[in-house]
C-alpha positions as MATLAB code, in Angstrom:
seq = 'MPWEKQFDVDDGLEKAMQVFWERGYDATSIQDLVKRTGINRGSLYATYGDKRALFLAALRRYDETIRRQTLADIEEQLAPREAIRRVFEVFAEPAMDGRPGRGCLLVNCALELAPHDKEVSELVANSQRQIEAFFARMIAAGQVQGEISADLDPTNAARGLLASLQGLIVFTRSRPEAALLTSVIEDALRRLS';
ca = [
      -0.080    0.107   -0.089;
       1.569    3.272   -1.062;
       2.333    5.909    1.683;
      -0.228    8.614    2.013;
       0.658   12.255    2.596;
      -0.611   13.529    6.070;
      -0.675   17.181    4.985;
      -2.064   19.342    2.168;
       0.475   19.707   -0.442;
      -0.878   22.998   -1.654;
      -1.213   24.474    1.705;
       2.612   23.391    2.315;
       3.703   25.160   -0.651;
       1.539   28.270    0.204;
       3.109   28.594    3.732;
       6.744   28.131    2.071;
       5.987   30.814   -0.244;
       4.987   33.065    2.727;
       8.336   32.050    4.370;
      10.497   32.860    1.268;
       8.553   36.137    0.709;
       9.199   37.188    3.987;
      12.788   36.112    4.600;
      14.261   35.698    1.142;
      15.873   32.575   -0.446;
      19.268   32.746    1.309;
      18.249   33.791    4.870;
      15.467   30.824    4.797;
      16.702   27.472    6.226;
      15.232   24.192    5.870;
      14.370   24.572    9.589;
      12.307   27.815    8.980;
      10.206   25.820    6.215;
       9.535   22.733    8.711;
       8.562   24.973   11.377;
       6.333   27.281    9.324;
       4.709   24.369    7.145;
       4.357   21.846    9.819;
       5.817   19.138    7.431;
       8.692   17.243    8.736;
      12.155   17.544    6.886;
      11.998   13.979    5.317;
       8.367   14.845    3.986;
       9.354   18.297    2.538;
      12.089   16.865    0.582;
      10.049   13.722   -0.565;
       7.115   15.924   -1.827;
       8.805   19.042   -3.117;
      12.532   18.114   -3.677;
      15.358   20.120   -2.248;
      15.111   23.935   -0.962;
      15.911   25.164   -4.398;
      13.067   22.991   -5.897;
      10.557   23.998   -3.155;
      11.667   27.807   -3.873;
      10.787   27.629   -7.577;
       7.617   25.888   -7.051;
       6.943   28.620   -4.517;
       7.992   31.382   -7.032;
       5.798   29.894   -9.548;
       2.794   29.761   -7.177;
       3.361   33.491   -6.355;
       3.548   34.405  -10.024;
       0.218   32.452  -10.777;
      -1.846   33.251   -7.768;
      -0.604   36.736   -6.761;
       0.740   38.517   -9.709;
      -1.355   36.908  -12.460;
      -4.707   36.994  -10.744;
      -4.143   40.424   -9.293;
      -3.711   41.908  -12.711;
      -6.470   40.015  -14.109;
      -8.882   41.135  -11.316;
      -7.858   44.801  -11.822;
      -8.306   44.639  -15.614;
     -11.743   43.103  -15.322;
     -12.987   45.668  -12.674;
     -11.530   49.002  -13.525;
     -11.069   51.534  -16.354;
      -7.643   51.531  -18.002;
      -6.080   54.780  -16.157;
      -7.557   53.601  -12.764;
      -6.448   49.949  -13.292;
      -2.861   51.428  -13.646;
      -3.175   53.287  -10.600;
      -4.577   50.414   -8.584;
      -1.528   48.342   -9.478;
       0.813   50.885   -7.764;
      -1.534   51.199   -4.876;
      -1.592   47.393   -4.269;
       2.129   47.497   -3.483;
       2.369   50.681   -1.797;
      -0.668   50.261    0.554;
       0.780   47.894    3.081;
       3.693   50.288    3.700;
       1.477   53.485    3.663;
      -0.749   51.765    6.457;
       2.409   51.186    8.452;
       2.497   47.522    7.915;
       5.705   45.748    7.394;
       6.513   45.602    3.711;
       7.548   42.272    2.045;
       7.715   43.794   -1.342;
       6.873   41.606   -4.297;
       8.441   38.226   -4.271;
       9.327   38.513   -8.031;
      11.243   41.987   -7.279;
      12.870   40.376   -4.273;
      13.963   37.585   -6.555;
      15.115   39.955   -9.276;
      17.580   41.443   -6.671;
      18.683   38.604   -4.739;
      18.887   35.745   -7.225;
      18.430   36.786  -10.743;
      22.037   37.762  -11.288;
      23.390   34.436  -11.000;
      20.510   32.164  -11.352;
      19.338   31.350  -14.842;
      16.056   29.880  -14.172;
      14.877   32.512  -11.537;
      15.881   35.193  -14.069;
      13.843   33.668  -16.635;
      10.893   33.368  -14.398;
      11.294   37.033  -13.097;
      11.932   38.395  -16.788;
       8.726   36.577  -17.906;
       6.597   37.998  -15.180;
       7.884   41.587  -15.848;
       6.984   41.113  -19.588;
       3.493   40.082  -18.586;
       3.256   43.003  -16.229;
       4.620   45.241  -19.088;
       2.038   43.963  -21.590;
      -0.842   44.544  -18.963;
       0.428   48.310  -18.974;
       0.526   48.276  -22.648;
      -2.987   47.209  -23.042;
      -4.323   49.554  -20.258;
      -2.446   52.440  -22.126;
      -4.054   51.411  -25.522;
      -7.283   50.998  -24.184;
      -7.126   54.308  -22.113;
      -6.089   56.012  -25.513;
      -9.205   54.560  -27.158;
     -11.367   56.080  -24.293;
      -9.536   59.363  -24.361;
      -8.218   58.842  -20.577;
      -4.632   58.569  -21.643;
      -2.671   60.836  -24.288;
      -2.792   59.522  -27.796;
       0.695   60.864  -28.185;
       2.115   58.082  -26.215;
       3.727   54.767  -27.557;
       2.148   52.211  -25.417;
       5.235   49.905  -25.384;
       7.508   52.458  -24.415;
       5.127   54.112  -21.746;
       4.372   50.598  -20.337;
       8.138   50.079  -19.902;
       8.532   53.245  -17.943;
       5.483   52.276  -15.716;
       7.048   48.906  -15.096;
      10.313   50.564  -13.978;
       8.335   52.981  -11.900;
       6.460   50.227  -10.152;
       9.733   48.216   -9.635;
      11.082   51.329   -7.838;
       8.084   51.897   -5.889;
       8.360   48.394   -4.723;
      12.070   48.449   -3.680;
      11.000   51.903   -1.744;
       8.106   50.018    0.197;
      10.868   47.926    1.871;
      13.747   50.604    2.053;
      11.918   53.953    2.301;
       8.011   53.019    3.266;
       7.275   56.758    3.469;
       3.885   57.670    2.360;
       4.764   60.919    0.670;
       7.416   59.322   -1.305;
       5.262   56.396   -2.476;
       2.483   58.870   -3.236;
       4.818   60.923   -5.299;
       6.126   57.903   -7.301;
       2.403   57.044   -7.957;
       1.374   60.501   -9.025;
       4.498   60.823  -11.345;
       3.768   57.744  -13.135;
       0.354   58.699  -13.791;
       1.184   62.180  -14.740;
       3.231   60.925  -17.502;
       0.080   59.404  -18.998;
      -1.609   62.739  -19.598;
];
């Protein structure tokens, strides 16, 4: 009779993702993962593989459940210009409310691991391309609706927004000052007029 897992695999992955998001890859130990997930070391390895394999699975989960779903919900619910604003606000609000900032797991990985890990670099770059594509769609739709300047090239403007968003996310961890974060958001939106 095959051995049955005594834990929820998806829940374990979710908890591991939270640990990596809070602590980063290098600062997270297997013991940290055991403690947070409640899964013993042997079961962690048997289910997810080594720490790196678990991290990559957690990063993919973040990309699918946080990044992709957040953008899809915003795009579905808001007008283009407001959708762009909302993406920035989603990342700024915790810091502006005085909550400890975790930033974005993908941005954190871009800084910590992407320079020397090809697989992480590719995952991060693909996510960035998807965010850039979201901004380009919103800019083009906003131009059709007259909310955004028709003089802008959607691709170039989207890249500028992506750079501003990445900078904002870094600030949420290093300088979580409401006035600074607000000025970054307002500057990004002003460039769309």
